[in-house]
N, C-alpha and C positions, 0 to 999 in steps of 0.2 A: 502325638500320643495322647490317648484319652486320660482323664483324671484317674480312673480306676487303675489303669496300667501304670501310671506314674506312682500312685500310692503303693501298688504291688512291688514295683522295682525298689522303691524307698524302703519298704518293709524288709525285703530280701537283703538289701545292703546293710540294714541295721543288724539283722540276724547274723550275717557273715562277720561283721565287725565284732559283734559280741562273742562269737565263737572263737575268733582269733585272739581276743583279749583274755579268754578263760585259760588258766594254766593247764598245761598238758597233763599235770598230775591231779587234775580235778576229780579223777575217779577215786581218790583216797581223801579222807578228811585230814584236817590239820592234826587232830589227836592221833590218828593212825600214823601219820608221818613222824610225829614227835616220838611216839612209842617205838616205832621201828628204829629211829635214830638212837634213842636211849638204849635199846637192847643191843644194837650193833656196837655202840661205844663201850658199853659195859663188858661185852664179850671180848673185845679187842684189848682193853686196857685193865680190866679187873677180873675177867673170867677165864674161860678155857684157852684163849689164845694169848693171854698176857705174858706168858713165859716161853712162848714158842721160839721167838726170834729177837735177838738184841738189835735194836734199830740202828745203832751206830751214830756217828756225828754227821755224816753226809747223807742225810735222809730227808725225803720230801713226802708230804701227805696231801691228798686231794679228796674233797667231798663233792659228789655230783650225783645226778640221776641221768645217766647217759642215754637210756632208752625211754625216759619220760613216762615211767609207769607208776610214779608216786612212791617208789622205794629207793633208798639211797645206796650208792656204792662208795666204799672207802678204799682208796688206793695208796699204797706205800711203795715208794721207790727207794731202795737202799743201794746207793752207789758204792759204798764200801764193800758190800758183798756181791755187787753186780746182780741184783735180784729185785723183782717186783712182786708185790702181793696185792691181790684184789679180793676185797671182802664184799659179799652181797647179802642182801636180806630180801625175802619175799614172804609177806605175812609174818609168820613167826620163825621161819627157817633161815638160819645163817649158814653161809658157805664161804670157804676160804680157798683161794687158788694161788699157788706159789709157782713162780716161773724163775728158774735160775739161769744165769748167764744171759739175761734178757733185759730188754727195755720195753716200756709201754708208752703208747701215744694214743691219740684219738683219730679215728677215721669216720667222719659223719657221726652216726649213732652207734658206732662199734669201737671196741678196744682193739688196737693193733699191737700185737706182741711180736717183737723181733728177737729171735734167739740166735746167739753166736755159737756155732760149732767149729772150733778152731783146733785143727790137728797139726801140731808143730812137727811131728815126724814126717808126715806125708806132704806137708806144705799146702794142704787144701783147707780153705776157710769157707764155711757155708753160713750164710745169713738166711734164716727162714722166718718169713713174716706170715703170721696167721691172723685172720680177722674174726673177732668174737662178738656175737650178739649176746645180750643178756635177756634170757627168756625165763620168766618166772624164777629169777634168782640164779639160774644156771648159765654158765658161760658155754655157748655153743658155737663152734667154729664152722665156717663154710669152706669145705675143701676146694671148691671151684675158684675161690679168691686167693688161695695160698700163693705167695711169691717166694722164689728162691734165687739167691745170688751165689753162684759157685765160683770161687776164685782159687786157681791153682798157681799161687804166686811163686812157689819154689821152682817150678818148671817153666815159668814165664808165659804160661798160657793166658789168654784173655778170659775175662769173666764170662760165664754162661748165665743167662737170665731165663727163669722159668715161671710160668703161671699155670697152676694146677698140673704141674709135671710136664708141660709142653713148652718148648723153647720159644721165647719171644725176643723182640729187639730190645736194645738198651733204652731206646726212646719210649717204647710201650711200657717197659718196666717202671721207669721213673715218672711217667705220666700218672701212674697210679700211686707209686710210693711217695712222691713228693706232695700228695694231697693230705698226708697225715699232719696233724696239728699237735702241739704240745698240750699236755693236760693242764686244765685250769679249774680251780675250785669254783663251784657255784656259791655265790654269796649267801643265797637262801639256805642251801644245805649246810654250809659251814657254820652259819649262825645257829641253825637248828641242832646240828650235830654237837657243836661245842657247848651249847646251852645245857646239854644233858649232864654236864659235869655237876650241875647244881642238884641233880636228882639221883646221883649214884649213891 
């Protein structure tokens, strides 16, 4: 390999390494991220959303940027009420999404919301799992990904597993479902989000 080619390859390698090292939220400045975190915090704990729901004792909170767009999401899971709430902000717009009888987890760069529809009279329990992308602060579900577990326990029927309304095998169902991960706060966003207490 000629010297010019070696220098070219080395230069490309350096550029790629630098690109990988740059945070994915580099499209926003630190001041923008701090301002967004401050506005979101104040809206949840001091502003329009502060009296909406009592958090209860069995409550967990997570701060993250699941889609890496430079704007945070704040997630509250309330096990007492069997409910999860997702707050998003994009630029100056704050949105709140409330899911009842539901749990939330992470699937790659998406939120996975699993809702329990339990009918005691019919004996049919339905677990519906929807995958949500965060697009400019909006939660957008992909119907082609939706998973459904239908269990007719009263009549002793086996569960039926569906993806996008079409029946699939139990193995195919759990191959997708088991890839979900528990939510975990980003240390960066937790520090930035909680630091806004000093500015409220």
